[in-house]
VMD Tcl script that draws the C-alpha trace (Angstrom):
set ca {
  {-5.69 -16.44 -6.10}
  {-4.30 -14.33 -9.19}
  {-0.85 -12.69 -8.51}
  {-3.20 -9.04 -7.98}
  {-5.31 -10.57 -5.53}
  {-1.86 -11.47 -4.21}
  {0.25 -8.18 -4.50}
  {-2.44 -5.44 -3.43}
  {-2.61 -7.13 -0.25}
  {0.77 -6.98 0.64}
  {1.15 -3.83 -0.95}
  {-1.08 -1.95 1.81}
  {-0.31 -3.89 4.86}
  {3.28 -3.37 5.11}
  {3.16 -0.52 2.43}
  {5.20 -2.28 0.64}
  {6.56 -0.40 -2.03}
  {7.54 -2.86 -4.63}
  {10.84 -3.30 -5.57}
  {13.71 -5.66 -4.93}
  {17.55 -5.27 -3.91}
  {18.62 -5.17 -7.44}
  {16.58 -2.56 -8.70}
  {16.75 -0.65 -12.37}
  {15.20 2.17 -13.63}
  {13.77 2.16 -17.35}
  {16.43 2.81 -19.62}
  {13.63 5.18 -21.92}
  {11.46 5.88 -18.37}
  {10.29 9.90 -18.36}
  {12.40 12.24 -17.43}
  {11.17 13.11 -13.91}
  {11.82 9.38 -13.02}
  {14.97 9.31 -14.69}
  {16.53 12.34 -13.05}
  {14.68 11.59 -9.79}
  {16.34 13.07 -7.46}
  {17.04 12.63 -3.27}
  {13.40 12.64 -1.23}
  {12.04 12.46 -4.99}
  {8.97 10.29 -4.63}
  {10.31 7.45 -7.15}
  {14.02 7.93 -4.65}
  {11.65 7.03 -1.62}
  {9.44 4.29 -3.24}
  {12.62 2.57 -4.53}
  {15.02 3.36 -1.51}
  {12.07 2.22 1.01}
  {11.03 -1.44 -1.15}
  {14.60 -1.97 -0.84}
  {14.82 -1.96 2.48}
  {11.57 -2.98 3.27}
  {12.63 -6.58 1.25}
  {16.11 -6.50 2.53}
  {14.67 -6.86 5.83}
  {12.64 -9.56 5.55}
  {14.76 -11.78 3.70}
  {17.67 -11.09 6.24}
  {15.56 -11.69 8.89}
  {12.76 -14.28 7.26}
  {13.37 -16.97 10.38}
  {12.88 -14.42 13.37}
  {9.49 -13.17 11.83}
  {8.93 -16.55 10.76}
  {9.19 -18.40 14.57}
  {7.87 -14.56 16.23}
  {4.97 -12.93 14.54}
  {4.63 -10.57 17.18}
  {8.09 -9.86 15.78}
  {6.36 -9.15 11.72}
  {3.61 -7.59 13.22}
  {5.64 -4.76 15.19}
  {7.67 -4.70 11.76}
  {4.54 -3.74 9.05}
  {2.95 -1.93 11.49}
  {6.19 0.18 11.99}
  {6.50 0.46 7.22}
  {2.81 1.11 7.46}
  {2.67 4.14 9.62}
  {5.85 5.77 7.60}
  {5.01 4.86 4.08}
  {1.11 5.20 4.10}
  {-1.24 8.04 4.18}
  {-3.60 5.84 6.41}
  {-6.48 8.92 7.18}
  {-6.31 10.40 3.79}
  {-6.95 6.99 2.28}
  {-9.53 6.05 4.43}
  {-11.48 9.62 4.01}
  {-10.91 8.24 -0.17}
  {-11.92 5.01 0.50}
  {-15.29 6.28 2.49}
  {-15.64 8.65 -0.23}
  {-19.62 9.80 0.45}
  {-20.23 8.15 3.60}
  {-16.88 10.23 4.67}
  {-18.22 13.91 4.00}
  {-18.44 16.26 6.50}
  {-17.16 12.96 9.49}
  {-15.27 14.46 11.96}
  {-11.22 13.74 12.10}
  {-12.23 11.20 15.57}
  {-14.70 9.45 12.93}
  {-12.23 8.86 10.43}
  {-9.29 7.79 12.84}
  {-10.76 5.38 14.39}
  {-12.12 3.14 10.99}
  {-8.42 4.27 9.75}
  {-6.59 2.71 12.23}
  {-9.44 -0.14 12.51}
  {-9.21 -0.56 8.64}
  {-4.42 -0.76 9.37}
  {-4.69 -3.11 11.98}
  {-7.44 -5.44 10.60}
  {-5.32 -5.25 6.82}
  {-2.36 -6.19 8.44}
  {-3.74 -8.67 10.90}
  {-5.71 -10.97 8.22}
  {-2.33 -10.36 5.17}
  {0.89 -9.37 7.22}
  {1.95 -12.58 7.72}
  {1.39 -13.45 3.63}
  {4.84 -11.22 3.91}
  {6.66 -14.35 4.52}
  {5.61 -16.45 1.22}
  {6.50 -12.91 -1.01}
  {9.53 -13.45 -3.76}
  {12.10 -10.92 -2.57}
  {13.77 -11.37 -5.13}
  {12.05 -9.47 -8.21}
  {13.12 -6.51 -9.52}
  {11.25 -3.43 -9.98}
  {11.14 -1.13 -12.38}
  {10.15 2.79 -12.27}
  {8.44 4.43 -15.82}
  {7.72 7.21 -14.81}
  {7.34 10.02 -11.99}
  {3.98 12.12 -12.85}
  {1.62 14.89 -11.90}
  {-2.04 13.80 -11.05}
  {-5.01 16.64 -11.46}
  {-5.46 19.30 -9.23}
  {-2.58 19.00 -7.63}
  {-3.23 16.29 -5.82}
  {0.34 14.36 -5.95}
  {1.96 12.19 -8.36}
  {1.47 8.94 -9.55}
  {4.93 6.65 -9.46}
  {4.85 4.29 -12.21}
  {6.46 1.00 -12.05}
  {6.66 -3.40 -14.16}
  {8.10 -5.75 -11.03}
  {9.92 -8.10 -13.12}
  {9.60 -11.91 -13.01}
  {11.78 -14.47 -14.05}
  {9.68 -16.09 -16.83}
  {6.69 -14.35 -15.65}
  {5.28 -10.97 -17.61}
  {6.12 -7.70 -15.94}
  {3.18 -6.42 -13.77}
  {2.31 -2.99 -13.14}
  {1.74 -1.67 -9.58}
  {1.88 1.94 -9.66}
  {2.08 4.04 -6.44}
  {-0.10 7.38 -5.81}
  {1.49 9.71 -3.40}
  {1.19 13.34 -1.95}
  {3.35 15.26 0.44}
  {2.89 15.49 4.19}
  {4.47 18.43 5.86}
  {7.25 17.65 3.44}
  {7.40 14.16 3.64}
  {5.98 11.98 0.57}
  {3.87 9.50 1.28}
  {1.17 6.66 -0.28}
  {-2.06 7.12 -0.29}
  {-3.42 4.24 -2.78}
  {-1.48 1.35 -4.50}
  {-2.59 -0.14 -7.93}
  {-1.91 -3.16 -8.91}
  {-1.95 -4.33 -12.64}
  {-5.08 -1.17 -12.39}
  {-6.82 -2.49 -10.00}
  {-7.50 0.82 -7.19}
  {-6.96 -0.50 -3.03}
  {-9.00 3.20 -2.92}
  {-11.97 1.63 -5.02}
  {-11.85 -1.94 -4.14}
  {-12.85 -1.09 0.10}
  {-15.21 1.49 -1.66}
  {-16.89 -1.07 -3.13}
  {-16.64 -3.12 -0.21}
  {-17.73 -1.12 3.04}
  {-20.12 1.11 0.75}
  {-22.90 -1.00 2.08}
  {-22.52 -1.64 5.63}
  {-21.74 2.43 5.35}
  {-25.25 2.53 4.53}
  {-26.36 0.56 7.44}
  {-24.68 1.51 10.17}
  {-22.59 4.59 11.15}
  {-18.51 4.93 10.69}
  {-18.02 3.55 14.44}
  {-19.70 1.00 14.07}
  {-18.06 -0.33 11.33}
  {-14.40 0.59 12.40}
  {-15.78 -1.03 15.41}
  {-16.79 -4.10 13.33}
  {-13.71 -4.44 11.85}
  {-11.75 -4.28 15.31}
  {-13.46 -7.39 16.43}
  {-12.80 -8.78 12.84}
  {-16.56 -9.18 12.17}
  {-15.99 -7.87 9.22}
  {-13.36 -9.01 7.20}
  {-10.86 -6.13 4.64}
  {-10.64 -8.34 1.71}
  {-7.92 -7.22 0.05}
  {-8.21 -9.41 -3.20}
  {-10.41 -9.12 -6.33}
  {-12.06 -11.01 -8.73}
}
mol new
graphics top color blue
foreach p $ca { graphics top sphere $p radius 0.5 }
foreach p [lrange $ca 0 end-1] q [lrange $ca 1 end] { graphics top cylinder $p $q radius 0.2 }
display resetview
């Protein structure tokens, strides 16, 4: 299994934005990141990452013994950080054009639950002793939001680029796409679900996800 296969599902399943308790900005970071103000996307990424990783480390034994508590924790993190319905529309692509909000919500919920069910426990194997360097915060085209570019730093290994695409929702910045080594979760799932959605309705594919007849595969080759 590649690093990308491990990190992409982790980032998605628990809205785990990659950072660590010993986070540091790059010395040569772009000005928006280096001067990130309270509540900015960059600072939100850092603060929430620190909390998530610290919690996983301090409650590792508890979560290992009780997977229900782990699922409750990552569900709360996912709901707080991830804009699941907007992301679902991006995943649906052409199949979501003109789709009712209720159908998109059903698909978004089913996709999130499938991901957390499949990948949530792998968070316990995640190395929380990593460092992250936030490199820049840049505006996306057409006012779509911002991109927070970072690198995950590993002892004895090459840095792993992890980027977060975020948009402002009611005054709160939320993640709608995660890119690990340049691979987008939205694009990954859009390709995966294109064929099923060509054959079935959005609600039928959501039902297959909920029943486990279809698995959201966040790994890439």
